[in-house]
C-alpha positions as MATLAB code, in Angstrom:
seq = 'MLVTKLLLIVETFADYLGTKWDFETQKAWLDAYSLITLIMLEGAKEPEAYLGGELTFYEWLDLYGESTPETQEMISNTTHFKYRNYKENS';
ca = [
     -16.940    0.432   21.617;
     -13.841   -1.594   20.667;
     -11.876    0.121   23.423;
     -14.559   -0.739   25.982;
     -14.526   -4.396   24.933;
     -10.742   -4.470   25.041;
     -10.733   -2.985   28.527;
     -13.268   -5.577   29.675;
     -11.151   -8.388   28.236;
      -7.988   -7.069   29.894;
      -9.826   -6.571   33.179;
     -11.177  -10.125   33.040;
      -7.727  -11.575   32.351;
      -6.233   -9.525   35.181;
      -8.926  -10.682   37.635;
      -8.605  -14.313   36.586;
      -4.808  -14.485   36.518;
      -4.218  -12.351   39.601;
      -0.496  -12.074   40.335;
       0.381  -13.919   37.106;
      -0.962  -10.940   35.134;
       1.875   -8.461   34.823;
       2.841   -5.526   32.633;
       4.545   -7.685   29.978;
       1.537  -10.025   29.717;
      -0.852   -7.081   29.462;
       1.280   -5.416   26.793;
       1.448   -8.651   24.778;
      -2.357   -9.026   24.868;
      -2.928   -5.369   23.993;
      -0.485   -5.608   21.072;
      -2.065   -8.827   19.789;
      -5.610   -7.484   20.111;
      -4.617   -4.249   18.370;
      -3.016   -6.132   15.483;
      -6.005   -8.443   15.061;
      -8.376   -5.453   15.145;
      -6.305   -3.596   12.543;
      -6.236   -6.604   10.194;
      -9.980   -7.164   10.553;
     -10.788   -3.497    9.882;
      -8.484   -3.418    6.855;
     -10.068   -6.630    5.590;
     -13.529   -5.131    5.964;
     -12.491   -2.107    3.885;
     -10.738   -4.112    1.153;
     -11.776   -7.778    1.293;
     -10.322   -8.500   -2.149;
      -6.841   -7.714   -0.857;
      -7.161  -10.391    1.808;
      -9.304  -12.983    0.052;
      -7.479  -13.120   -3.256;
     -10.580  -11.950   -5.096;
     -12.710  -15.021   -4.566;
     -13.991  -17.262   -1.836;
     -13.923  -21.001   -1.892;
     -17.246  -22.754   -1.527;
     -16.452  -23.627    2.086;
     -15.306  -20.104    2.969;
     -18.565  -18.794    1.537;
     -20.575  -21.228    3.648;
     -18.630  -20.213    6.761;
     -19.432  -16.561    6.099;
     -23.015  -16.728    4.875;
     -24.402  -20.095    5.870;
     -26.901  -22.095    3.876;
     -30.037  -22.099    5.973;
     -32.581  -20.480    3.658;
     -34.240  -22.300    0.753;
     -33.135  -19.495   -1.585;
     -29.513  -19.940   -0.546;
     -29.724  -23.707   -0.942;
     -31.235  -23.280   -4.411;
     -28.476  -20.849   -5.407;
     -25.829  -23.276   -4.117;
     -27.451  -26.166   -6.020;
     -27.624  -24.162   -9.236;
     -24.087  -22.830   -8.944;
     -22.234  -25.909   -7.722;
     -24.494  -28.735   -8.921;
     -24.629  -29.879   -5.291;
     -27.995  -31.503   -4.612;
     -29.609  -31.281   -1.207;
     -31.473  -34.378   -0.114;
     -34.319  -34.688    2.275;
     -33.058  -37.665    4.242;
     -36.295  -38.027    6.185;
     -38.238  -38.709    2.992;
     -35.647  -41.211    1.717;
     -35.470  -43.334    4.856;
];
């Protein structure tokens, strides 16, 4: 599946750039994509090695969001952050 997506990306770049897309440009994109994929897969296997063992509050929000009432309650209890209902207070 990753290979198919990579091929579609490369094909799209080649179509868009036309004659500006050459072997060196393709190789650079393939190398970059391969490196990014490798780092992401390694990070998925061993997140502690890449995250230093803990997430900051903002990193956690980026990863998991805060949309459910249960998540908001957990955040409030853990961080002492209080959500406000601005509609009720206005």
